[in-house]
Structures are given as C-alpha cells and as structure tokens.
C-alpha positions as a printed Julia matrix, in Angstrom:
446×3 Matrix{Float64}:
  71.16  268.86   32.07
  67.61  268.32   30.96
  65.81  264.93   31.28
  64.71  262.49   28.44
  60.84  262.63   28.13
  58.54  259.52   28.86
  57.44  258.32   25.62
  54.04  256.55   25.58
  52.29  254.35   22.92
  48.7   255.31   22.22
  46.15  253.53   19.75
  44.32  255.72   17.25
  41.12  253.26   16.6
  39.28  253.09   13.85
  35.49  253.87   14.02
  34.31  250.4    13.85
  36.89  249.06   16.44
  35.19  247.46   19.14
  37.97  248.59   21.67
  37.93  252.33   20.51
  37.01  253.75   24.0
  40.42  252.32   25.11
  43.42  254.22   23.77
  46.11  251.53   25.28
  44.39  248.5    24.13
  47.37  246.32   22.48
  45.62  243.64   20.32
  43.76  245.42   17.62
  44.69  246.14   14.44
  44.59  249.79   14.53
  47.43  252.45   14.09
  49.78  253.15   16.84
  50.9   256.62   17.87
  53.72  257.95   20.2
  52.78  260.67   22.48
  55.39  262.57   24.87
  55.75  266.1    26.53
  59.17  268.03   26.35
  60.17  271.39   27.44
  56.29  272.03   27.78
  55.3   271.16   24.53
  53.26  268.23   23.7
  54.36  265.88   20.79
  52.4   263.1    18.9
  54.32  261.11   16.15
  52.78  258.18   13.9
  54.68  255.06   14.26
  53.45  253.77   10.88
  52.94  250.5    12.4
  49.62  248.58   13.29
  51.55  246.05   15.82
  52.53  247.01   19.23
  56.03  245.7    18.71
  56.59  247.94   15.82
  55.51  250.93   18.01
  58.03  249.78   20.75
  60.83  249.78   18.15
  59.91  253.33   17.13
  59.42  254.47   20.89
  63.17  253.22   21.52
  64.48  255.29   18.46
  62.93  258.3    19.83
  64.23  257.75   23.34
  67.68  257.24   21.84
  67.5   260.52   19.88
  66.73  262.45   23.06
  69.53  260.73   25.14
  72.13  261.71   22.46
  70.49  265.11   22.36
  70.83  265.75   26.11
  74.44  264.08   26.81
  77.27  266.49   26.78
  79.54  266.24   23.73
  82.58  264.11   23.91
  85.77  265.98   23.0
  87.61  264.07   20.24
  91.24  263.63   21.19
  94.22  263.84   19.11
  95.81  260.64   17.79
  98.68  261.3    20.03
  96.89  261.74   23.17
  94.61  258.82   22.16
  97.69  256.6    22.01
  98.63  257.62   25.46
  95.3   257.03   26.85
  95.27  253.38   25.3
  98.84  252.59   26.71
  97.59  253.7    30.26
  94.8   251.45   29.85
  97.44  248.54   29.0
  99.6   249.49   31.71
  96.49  248.95   34.03
  95.94  245.27   32.62
  99.38  244.54   33.92
 100.44  243.01   30.54
 104.27  241.94   30.23
 106.85  244.31   29.01
 107.38  242.58   25.76
 103.87  243.18   24.26
 103.52  246.51   25.81
 106.84  247.84   23.95
 105.25  246.24   20.68
 102.17  248.53   21.31
 104.25  251.48   22.13
 106.55  251.26   19.29
 103.71  250.39   16.61
 101.59  253.36   17.7
 104.47  255.82   17.76
 104.75  254.44   14.04
 100.99  255.08   13.46
 101.25  258.67   14.88
 104.27  259.61   12.59
 102.32  258.38    9.66
  99.24  260.49   10.52
 101.21  263.55   11.02
 102.91  263.04    7.63
  99.35  262.73    6.11
  98.03  265.81    8.26
  95.67  263.74   10.28
  95.66  264.86   13.79
  92.21  263.58   15.12
  91.15  260.05   15.76
  87.93  260.58   13.43
  90.28  261.99   10.62
  91.38  258.34   10.14
  89.67  256.0     7.43
  90.08  252.54    6.33
  92.11  253.69    3.09
  94.5   255.64    5.4
  94.97  252.35    7.46
  95.53  249.97    4.48
  98.28  252.52    3.12
  99.74  252.5     6.53
  99.76  248.81    6.24
 101.85  248.72    3.18
 104.54  250.5     5.15
 105.24  247.42    7.41
 106.91  245.44    4.73
 109.83  247.63    4.86
 111.09  246.2     8.34
 108.64  243.44    8.72
 109.0   240.94    5.99
 107.46  238.15    8.02
 103.65  237.78    7.25
 102.88  236.49   10.75
 104.51  239.38   12.25
 102.44  241.69   10.11
  99.33  239.76   11.12
 100.19  240.5    14.79
 100.66  243.88   14.11
  97.26  244.1    12.51
  95.7   242.62   15.46
  97.37  245.23   18.01
  96.12  247.91   15.5
  92.45  246.78   15.7
  92.67  246.48   19.33
  93.8   250.11   19.49
  90.78  251.44   17.49
  88.4   248.88   19.35
  89.41  250.9    22.41
  88.62  254.01   20.84
  85.25  253.05   19.88
  84.32  251.51   23.2
  85.48  254.86   24.73
  83.14  256.92   22.56
  85.75  258.72   20.69
  84.78  257.24   17.17
  81.32  255.34   16.23
  82.82  252.88   13.89
  86.41  251.2    13.97
  88.25  251.93   10.66
  90.52  248.97   11.38
  87.49  246.54   11.45
  87.33  246.8     7.69
  91.12  245.55    7.08
  90.97  241.98    5.75
  93.04  239.27    7.33
  96.92  239.06    6.02
  97.33  235.73    4.41
 100.19  234.12    6.57
 102.88  231.93    5.22
 103.73  229.28    7.9
 107.61  228.8     8.19
 108.19  224.97    8.28
 109.78  223.72   11.47
 113.37  222.81   10.52
 115.19  221.35   13.93
 118.81  220.7    13.67
 119.9   217.18   13.24
 122.55  215.54   15.66
 125.37  216.29   12.88
 124.41  219.97   12.5
 124.19  220.76   16.22
 127.83  219.03   16.58
 129.12  221.0    13.53
 127.63  223.93   15.27
 129.35  223.86   18.4
 132.61  222.83   16.69
 132.66  225.85   14.47
 132.67  228.2    17.56
 136.37  228.29   18.38
 136.98  229.21   14.63
 134.16  231.72   14.57
 135.37  233.33   18.0
 139.05  233.26   18.53
 138.65  235.32   21.92
 138.1   232.63   24.64
 135.53  234.44   26.86
 133.3   235.34   23.76
 133.49  231.55   22.77
 132.82  230.23   26.1
 129.47  232.73   26.34
 128.46  231.69   22.74
 128.64  227.83   23.56
 127.03  228.26   26.98
 123.85  230.24   25.48
 123.64  227.6    22.25
 123.66  224.65   24.86
 121.26  226.34   27.13
 118.59  227.08   24.28
 119.13  223.45   23.06
 118.3   221.7    26.32
 115.57  223.99   27.59
 113.79  225.06   24.29
 114.08  228.81   25.51
 113.7   231.33   22.87
 116.54  233.62   22.42
 115.11  236.62   24.35
 114.34  234.62   27.44
 117.68  232.59   27.26
 119.61  235.8    26.85
 117.76  237.62   29.7
 117.86  234.69   32.05
 118.71  235.76   35.71
 121.18  233.57   37.71
 118.48  232.86   40.12
 116.5   231.08   37.84
 118.71  228.02   38.02
 117.47  225.76   40.96
 118.35  222.44   42.15
 115.31  220.17   42.63
 115.57  216.57   43.84
 119.45  216.8    43.09
 118.5   217.65   39.29
 119.59  221.34   37.88
 116.32  223.05   36.61
 115.69  226.46   34.73
 112.65  227.94   36.11
 111.49  231.24   34.37
 108.61  233.05   32.83
 108.21  233.43   29.13
 108.23  237.3    28.03
 106.14  236.6    25.16
 103.2   234.74   26.8
 104.05  235.09   30.65
 103.44  231.47   31.1
 105.93  229.71   33.76
 108.32  227.07   32.72
 110.58  224.55   34.43
 112.96  222.57   32.32
 115.68  220.2    33.9
 119.09  220.53   32.38
 122.13  218.35   32.44
 124.47  218.88   35.5
 127.48  219.91   33.27
 125.64  222.36   31.59
 124.35  223.83   35.17
 128.32  223.99   36.04
 129.07  225.72   32.53
 126.21  228.35   33.18
 127.85  228.94   36.59
 131.31  229.78   35.15
 130.23  232.19   32.62
 131.6   235.64   33.02
 129.38  238.68   33.0
 129.54  242.26   33.73
 126.2   241.94   35.62
 126.43  239.45   38.18
 122.66  239.05   38.36
 122.41  237.57   34.74
 124.32  234.81   32.7
 124.51  236.9    29.77
 122.57  240.12   29.8
 123.87  243.43   31.02
 120.61  244.34   32.31
 120.15  247.45   29.88
 117.85  247.38   26.63
 116.97  243.58   26.13
 115.77  244.5    22.59
 119.02  245.76   21.69
 120.8   242.89   23.19
 118.93  240.36   21.25
 119.55  241.97   17.83
 123.11  242.16   18.85
 123.39  238.59   19.54
 121.42  237.56   16.46
 123.69  239.62   14.05
 127.22  239.56   15.65
 127.05  235.9    17.15
 124.53  233.73   15.53
 124.66  234.73   12.08
 128.54  234.53   12.07
 128.43  231.0    13.63
 125.95  229.5    11.4
 127.61  230.76    8.5
 130.93  229.27    9.61
 129.33  226.06   10.09
 127.98  225.84    6.62
 124.37  226.67    7.28
 123.97  230.14    5.94
 120.1   230.05    6.39
 120.14  228.63    9.94
 118.75  230.69   12.75
 118.71  230.77   16.69
 115.08  229.25   16.77
 116.09  226.08   15.39
 117.58  225.28   18.76
 114.12  225.54   20.31
 112.7   223.54   17.56
 115.5   221.01   17.98
 114.64  220.69   21.93
 110.75  220.08   21.05
 111.27  217.48   18.4
 113.62  215.62   20.53
 110.98  215.63   23.35
 108.28  214.47   20.99
 110.57  211.9    19.5
 111.19  210.43   23.1
 107.25  209.94   23.44
 106.79  212.93   25.7
 103.09  213.68   25.51
 102.26  216.72   23.34
 100.68  218.67   26.24
 103.75  218.14   28.44
 105.82  219.55   25.61
 103.47  222.48   25.48
 104.18  223.21   29.2
 107.85  222.77   28.75
 107.98  225.27   25.77
 105.66  227.64   27.68
 102.92  227.9    25.15
  99.71  229.8    26.08
  97.8   226.88   24.77
  98.23  223.41   23.51
  96.6   224.39   20.07
  99.84  226.33   19.53
 102.01  223.28   20.09
  99.69  221.12   18.18
  99.7   223.49   15.14
 103.64  223.93   15.12
 104.76  220.44   16.07
 101.68  217.97   14.86
 103.89  216.4    12.17
 106.62  215.37   14.83
 104.45  213.73   17.34
 106.05  210.06   17.18
 103.25  207.95   17.99
 100.54  209.86   15.84
 103.16  209.67   12.71
 103.78  205.94   13.43
 100.13  205.11   13.17
  99.65  207.32    9.78
 102.51  205.63    8.62
 101.08  202.2     9.17
  97.81  203.15    7.67
  99.47  204.28    4.4
 101.65  201.14    4.3
  98.53  198.86    4.54
  97.08  200.34    1.49
 100.18  199.28   -0.36
  99.36  195.49    0.4
  97.79  194.08   -3.02
  94.51  192.18   -2.46
  93.26  189.37   -4.71
  90.75  190.74   -6.96
  87.68  188.69   -7.07
  85.86  188.27  -10.31
  81.99  187.81   -9.97
  79.89  184.82  -11.32
  77.31  185.68  -13.74
  74.04  184.09  -13.52
  71.18  184.14  -16.01
  67.84  183.02  -16.2
  66.24  180.09  -18.35
  64.79  182.63  -20.82
  68.19  184.24  -21.38
  69.9   181.08  -21.82
  67.72  180.04  -24.47
  68.42  183.11  -26.29
  71.69  182.79  -26.06
  71.63  179.28  -27.68
  69.41  180.59  -30.28
  72.33  183.13  -31.38
  71.05  186.2   -29.85
  72.81  188.45  -27.76
  71.98  188.51  -23.98
  72.98  191.25  -21.52
  73.74  190.09  -18.08
  74.49  193.09  -15.68
  76.4   195.19  -17.8
  78.21  192.26  -19.63
  77.04  191.23  -23.21
  77.39  187.57  -23.9
  76.94  186.15  -27.51
  77.23  182.7   -28.78
  79.56  182.35  -31.98
  80.59  179.19  -33.42
  81.46  176.48  -30.69
  82.38  179.44  -28.17
  81.62  182.41  -26.42
  82.63  185.88  -27.48
  82.5   187.65  -24.07
  82.39  191.49  -24.27
  82.11  193.15  -20.72
  83.2   195.84  -18.56
  84.49  195.45  -14.89
  81.29  194.95  -12.77
  80.78  193.75   -9.12
  78.62  191.29   -7.74
  76.25  193.9    -6.58
  75.85  195.36  -10.21
  74.62  191.99  -11.24
  72.75  191.3    -7.91
  73.02  187.38   -8.1
  75.43  184.94   -7.01
  78.47  184.68   -4.84
  82.13  186.01   -5.46
  84.64  183.87   -6.52
  88.37  183.95   -7.66
  87.83  183.49  -11.29
  84.81  182.79  -13.8
  84.42  179.16  -14.91
  84.24  178.9   -19.17
  80.62  178.13  -20.26
  80.07  174.87  -22.31
  81.72  175.06  -25.82
  78.56  173.97  -27.68
  74.91  173.48  -27.4
  75.16  169.58  -26.73
  77.38  170.06  -23.79
  74.74  172.36  -22.12
  72.48  170.27  -20.12
  70.97  172.67  -17.54
  70.92  176.29  -16.99
  74.22  177.05  -15.06
  73.9   177.52  -11.3
C-alpha cells in the first residue's frame, strides 16, 4: 500500500507584491497553489483562491482523494449477509430478546422483499424500493404506531451499513415520518371490571381454564403489567416484603425493573394456579410470542365479547391500574416506575389527562371563567369648547362616541369603548344622564 503524499501550499506572488521573495507568506492577496510529489512525479495545482483558508480547503480535498485511492476497496455484502452482521452487532449490544426478535423478523421480511425484486446487494436498494416495501406493512400492521416503530428499526439497519462503509448514504434516511394516530386511553370502569370477572364461568365452563383466566386478569389489573410480561411471569417473581406480597420483574419491552405490591388474596390465588411448567404461573416456557397471540384470541377476545365489550382488549387492564393510581394521587413519576416506562415523558404523554391534581386545577380555572363580572361603563368627559359646541347644536365626538343635542334631550350614538380609549375619567357602574336642557347646565360636567 502506497502512502498518501504531503501536500504543501505555496504562494505565487505578483510582480509588485512586497513579499514576492517568500513563497510561504500567508497574508498577501496573491494566488495560492498546491505542490506535492507522488510516485516520483511533481504536481502543481492552482487552488483558485487568494486566501489561505480557501487553499487549506482545496488541500484537504486533494488529500482525501489520495486516501480513497490508496485504501483497499470494501467488498459490498449481500443484503442477507449484511442482516446477519447487523444482528450480530445487536447481540453484542446485549439488547433484550423482544426487540431483537423484532429486528430479526422484520429484516427477514426485507430480505424476502428484495429477493422478489432481484435486489441482492446492499447498494442496490434505493429510496423508492424502501417506500414500496413500507406499503406492505399495512397488511399485517394496521397500527400506525407499530409501523412508525418498524421504520425506526429499518433506519437503524441502514445507518449501520453506512457507518460500516458498505454504502455512502442511507436510502432509509429519506423516508418521511409516518403520521401516527394516538389510541385513546380507555380504562375499565369498576362496573366493567366486575362484569368481566362475572363472565368468566360462562365463557369458560372448564374450571381449570376459568381459574387461569381469572388469575391473569386480576394480576394485570393490580400490577399494570402488559400481557406478555404477565403471561411469562416466573413464580420466583412473587416476593414477600415487609409482610406484603410483591411482583418483582423486568419489562420485556424496556428492560426496566418493576416491583408492585399486590393484595394477599391475589398472591394465594396465583400460588394455586395449575401449570405444566412449574417455573411459571401461566407460560409453558416455549415460544412466548405464540403464547401471547393464543391468549389474546382464544381467551381475551372470547371473554370481552361475552361481557358485552366486543372492542375491549387486554391493555385496558394496564390502563385501569395506571388510572387508579393517578386518581389516588400517586405522583406521576412514581406511576412511571410502577409501569416500567423508560422515561416519565412516556407516562406523561399517555396519562397526563388522568393526573387528578392537574385536572382539578384545570377544572377550577375553566369554572372561574364562567362567573359573570359586572360590566363597568366608562364616564365620558368633554372639554369646555366641546360642551359649548354641543349646546350650539353641533355634533361632538368624545372618544368613539358621537353626542348630539336634540330638542330637550340628548341622542347618544356610541360604540362600546373603555376608559382607556377615552383616556379620561374613572370607571363607574353606569353613566349618569346629562341635563335635559341648556338652562339646567350650569358648569362643565366633571
């Protein structure tokens, strides 16, 4: 491998430059040139700049050209090999199993899509290809939030390829953000929760299955665990601290540790659950993703439908726990810890409307605006000249009010103005009438 040359800046002075004897003088306004030797040959190139800074910029460009020329070419990998390299890097980051499985599953779909389009190398993929690939997500991911998360993982993959030097620019960087539709937080009411538990015997006549469904629902309701965390909960996660049963586990989505107290009778109910794998309350230990889907469709869908809540879903139990804590004036940051959120911003974004103290303050502010205030009418004052014009039958303008003397009374035509508009006088509840005739007017009203 050859070495990149040393590039020097020299000044080509004009005939009248007082520094023409010094080719390295920087501060004159003469043209600058670059000089270097490479493979026994001398090169001299004009920078087309009279400033030293401009010459330095051109010098760096020349040096970069030689660095790329002397560096060995990087072999462009196939998309399939690049995916394996990326997944290996993710395993080295020690990320949790749930996000790793998402990367593995989604990138396998990308490889299959590219093979159908006869795209085999990473530099074959362009922005239009990724835009077409994104359209296929709606078939199995109706949630806009899920698709936005998938796009973030896709960008992470191509950013890795760019940093590794396989591609010069990430085509995924040009994908615009997906407009997400935030699903409303709809916790179960006390009546709905009771109805859900009451429907279990009718929905599941087999006693063992009914027992397991009831225990899982109560566990999610009192701990706020998502269905995957609750379903895969090991028996060792139930602890007794200071005489109170607790569930201590780590969220599969965020990796955040949580420790939530539970009622004593729920702890006894969990201990009595029969399961084929004695290490877990509900899970068999095989294929957690398939187990979650099975419980969602075979158990929760059936139960919510039987309880006359066809649109209900298991995550409402998590919302119910969070909202109950907030209504009990548990601080938002503590609720964030109980839910295992990675940041309090996630909790605030999801449950801000349910913070009891905040809502009470907002309610008071709005109700205060309903109170009717006595409208104050400003008193109009006029100068002596204006008053004489008024008595003479002329129209006089005071502020934005036009006052005309008509017969024995005044015909007043005015718009709504304030004391600030007039600039004179004090505010009073109502304006006193002026004198009915000229004889009653002794002095200028004050």
